[in-house]
GUMAR-891509 format. One line per 4 residues: number of its first residue (from 1); their letters; for each residue x, y, z of C-alpha. Coordinates in steps of 0.02 Angstrom, whole numbers. Layout:
REM GUMAR-891509
NUM) A) X:Y:Z  ...
This chain:
REM GUMAR-891509
1) XXXX) 352:175:1180  311:356:1150  227:473:1026  306:635:972
5) XXXX) 306:764:834  431:705:703  568:831:670  599:774:491
9) XXXX) 422:821:440  385:955:569  317:1067:432  171:948:411
13) XXXX) 40:988:542  -12:841:649  136:726:614  129:581:739
17) XXXX) 263:452:777  260:289:874  427:216:927  501:76:1029
21) XXXX) 683:20:1043  679:-64:871  566:31:751  485:200:724
25) XXXX) 334:239:616  274:413:564  95:460:516  26:613:427
29) XXXX) -162:622:465  -185:784:369  -102:713:213  -229:578:175
33) XXXX) -174:468:320  -4:443:237  128:340:328  288:434:287
37) XXXX) 419:324:371  447:149:437  622:155:508  725:14:581
41) XXXX) 820:94:724  963:-31:722  1019:30:550  922:192:525
45) XXXX) 844:131:361  677:208:315  601:74:206  473:191:128
49) XXXX) 515:285:-31  498:474:-36  481:567:-202  619:699:-205
53) XXXX) 519:801:-331  350:806:-239  350:857:-55  208:792:53
57) XXXX) 80:926:95  -85:936:187  -165:1028:41  -229:878:-58
61) XXXX) -411:913:-99  -445:906:-286  -263:882:-331  -204:772:-475
65) XXXX) -124:619:-395  18:593:-519  64:775:-537  44:829:-356
69) XXXX) 13:687:-233  129:544:-285  247:594:-144  286:419:-82
73) XXXX) 259:333:83  110:220:118  -66:269:65  -229:171:82
77) XXXX) -320:130:-81  -508:118:-51  -643:91:-184  -516:90:-329
81) XXXX) -337:130:-378  -374:185:-556  -500:322:-593  -663:229:-608
85) XXXX) -852:234:-617  -967:91:-569  -1151:62:-538  -1218:-9:-376
89) XXXX) -1358:-136:-365  -1474:12:-330  -1426:92:-497  -1325:227:-410
93) XXXX) -1172:280:-512  -1016:306:-408  -863:399:-471  -693:363:-393
97) XXXX) -545:481:-413  -370:422:-458  -295:321:-314  -457:307:-222
101) XXXX) -567:394:-96  -449:419:52  -289:503:-9  -365:678:-24
105) XXXX) -448:679:147  -391:736:317  -397:594:444  -427:594:629
109) XXXX) -288:527:739  -280:475:921  -135:399:1018  -198:273:1145
113) XXXX) -111:176:1284  -152:3:1350  -134:-53:1531  49:-97:1501
117) XXXX) 92:76:1434  106:19:1253  43:150:1133  -51:134:971
121) XXXX) -108:259:841  -292:246:793  -334:342:634  -507:367:558
125) XXXX) -581:431:396  -758:447:328  -816:421:150  -827:551:12
129) XXXX) -891:452:-138  -989:337:-22  -1042:336:161  -925:228:265
133) XXXX) -811:229:417  -631:175:392  -515:140:539  -330:96:539
137) XXXX) -245:60:705  -56:35:710  26:-44:861  204:-95:899
141) XXXX) 253:-254:987  354:-210:1141  539:-194:1099  520:-292:935
145) XXXX) 532:-227:756  352:-278:720  207:-165:672  30:-233:673
149) XXXX) -103:-141:571  -284:-176:618  -413:-115:491  -601:-101:489
153) XXXX) -724:-37:358  -909:-9:392  -1036:18:252  -1156:157:306
157) XXXX) -1254:157:143  -1423:73:118  -1351:-32:-24  -1202:-147:-55
161) XXXX) -1045:-92:-146  -880:-174:-198  -755:-212:-61  -602:-142:-146
165) XXXX) -448:-108:-39  -260:-123:-41  -115:-31:39  -6:72:-78
169) XXXX) 158:47:15  300:115:-91  470:48:-38  637:129:-72
173) XXXX) 700:0:-197  888:22:-196  1004:-68:-316  1012:-256:-288
177) XXXX) 854:-266:-182  763:-431:-209  583:-490:-190  556:-656:-102
181) XXXX) 401:-759:-144  375:-946:-168  414:-1001:-347  279:-1042:-475
185) XXXX) 143:-931:-402  26:-881:-545  27:-697:-592  -31:-581:-731
189) XXXX) 3:-405:-791  -125:-273:-745  -221:-202:-892  -191:-354:-1002
193) XXXX) -377:-385:-1034  -408:-570:-1004  -270:-612:-879  -127:-708:-958
197) XXXX) -61:-820:-821  127:-827:-797  228:-908:-658  330:-812:-530
201) XXXX) 463:-749:-550  479:-764:-740  402:-635:-857  414:-689:-1040
205) XXXX) 477:-554:-1158  456:-581:-1344  621:-610:-1433  724:-600:-1273
209) XXXX) 760:-702:-1117  625:-695:-983  642:-566:-846  674:-627:-669
213) XXXX) 553:-513:-576  622:-564:-406  785:-481:-457  708:-331:-546
217) XXXX) 826:-207:-462  989:-292:-508  1130:-168:-541  1136:-223:-724
221) XXXX) 947:-245:-737  833:-178:-872  745:-11:-845  558:-47:-844
225) XXXX) 397:-23:-746  263:-156:-725  111:-183:-614  74:-366:-588
229) XXXX) -47:-466:-481  20:-624:-400  -93:-753:-321  -65:-734:-133
233) XXXX) 50:-866:-59  -30:-987:64  59:-907:212  17:-729:154
237) XXXX) 198:-675:165  311:-574:50  487:-515:93  600:-381:20
241) XXXX) 787:-399:52  918:-262:44  1072:-330:-46  1207:-231:42
245) XXXX) 1156:-277:220  1033:-424:205  905:-320:301  731:-385:269
249) XXXX) 554:-315:273  418:-447:280  235:-406:251  109:-537:309
253) XXXX) -77:-539:273  -226:-658:270  -242:-732:93  -424:-776:129
257) XXXX) -463:-589:143  -331:-527:21  -314:-662:-112  -198:-562:-226
261) XXXX) -32:-473:-204  -10:-322:-315  171:-278:-354  217:-111:-433
265) XXXX) 394:-139:-497  476:22:-556  660:7:-599  688:183:-666
269) XXXX) 551:155:-794  416:277:-739  379:450:-673  211:535:-682
273) XXXX) 266:703:-613  379:753:-759  543:707:-674  673:580:-726
277) XXXX) 608:402:-697  639:342:-521  652:176:-431  524:107:-309
281) XXXX) 427:-49:-265  244:-54:-216  181:-194:-103  -9:-205:-118
285) XXXX) -103:-356:-47  -274:-336:-126  -454:-391:-122  -451:-408:-313
289) XXXX) -330:-427:-459  -376:-265:-548  -321:-85:-523  -491:-26:-584
293) XXXX) -644:-70:-480  -758:-59:-632  -655:-195:-717  -662:-302:-560
297) XXXX) -852:-283:-557  -870:-323:-743  -765:-480:-721  -853:-534:-560
301) XXXX) -684:-529:-474  -730:-439:-313  -833:-465:-156  -968:-342:-100
305) XXXX) -993:-265:71  -1173:-261:131  -1270:-117:215  -1217:-97:398
309) XXXX) -1084:-231:375  -910:-210:451  -758:-297:378  -600:-315:483
313) XXXX) -426:-374:433  -244:-363:487  -72:-336:409  95:-361:496
317) XXXX) 261:-282:451  420:-356:525  595:-288:503  746:-403:518
321) X) 922:-333:525
């Protein structure tokens, strides 16, 4: 395995890549810790979506997310996804910008090697809205298309605050791509007030046949955009399958830590940057079933991280060709 400056994004200072014989992954520490590519080397497919209208840049401080920063790839959502304000147990009011506290920061990055010569990329960020240390370490299994992400979050405040986190991994959802989850998992639409529980994969539509969300990107499918929260399957696994080649990306997580799976399903139904609507799929295992941390707090739907406490968790991405 080796690290190198990626030539596709050489204009972004600090681009780092890890690679073995099966998979390559590219990181942009200066662009909010963004992961710009997860590429299966057998086929050359980059599974992560890139917005053709918004190039990734390192200049992110104070920028509007939808208009300037929704460039694609994989971001980390900490403290909230939606713009939010909440009050801590010490009556301190905390304001969270759109898409959280990490996407506008420059991260530290260090490539490390173990005794067997396997390399990993350890990336770190410190809090803006709150005092914390956030660490994401990505490592590749030797000669296998498997990426393991180890996370840790330490609360450096003197008070507790909500443990809100999910990845914002936007996949390039090409025509015919399907979503594989066990049937009958309960889910609800985000922003629906009191959650109305439906059953995967069927979304009722008034006056029309129900939508099969597992097949949202069918060639003759309806143009729409929905954010839903599905109860995490018992094995913590969700797969996305490319129709033309049967390539598969499987994301696995611990449902005891991340009890919900957020799915942003956008079949040419949404663009926030003023362009024509595009097509992408967000995979977002989450600590809560709300985009807004204030709503999660009001509904007692989130855990709290205590002073000096460290939480640790792991995600795994596996590519199958």
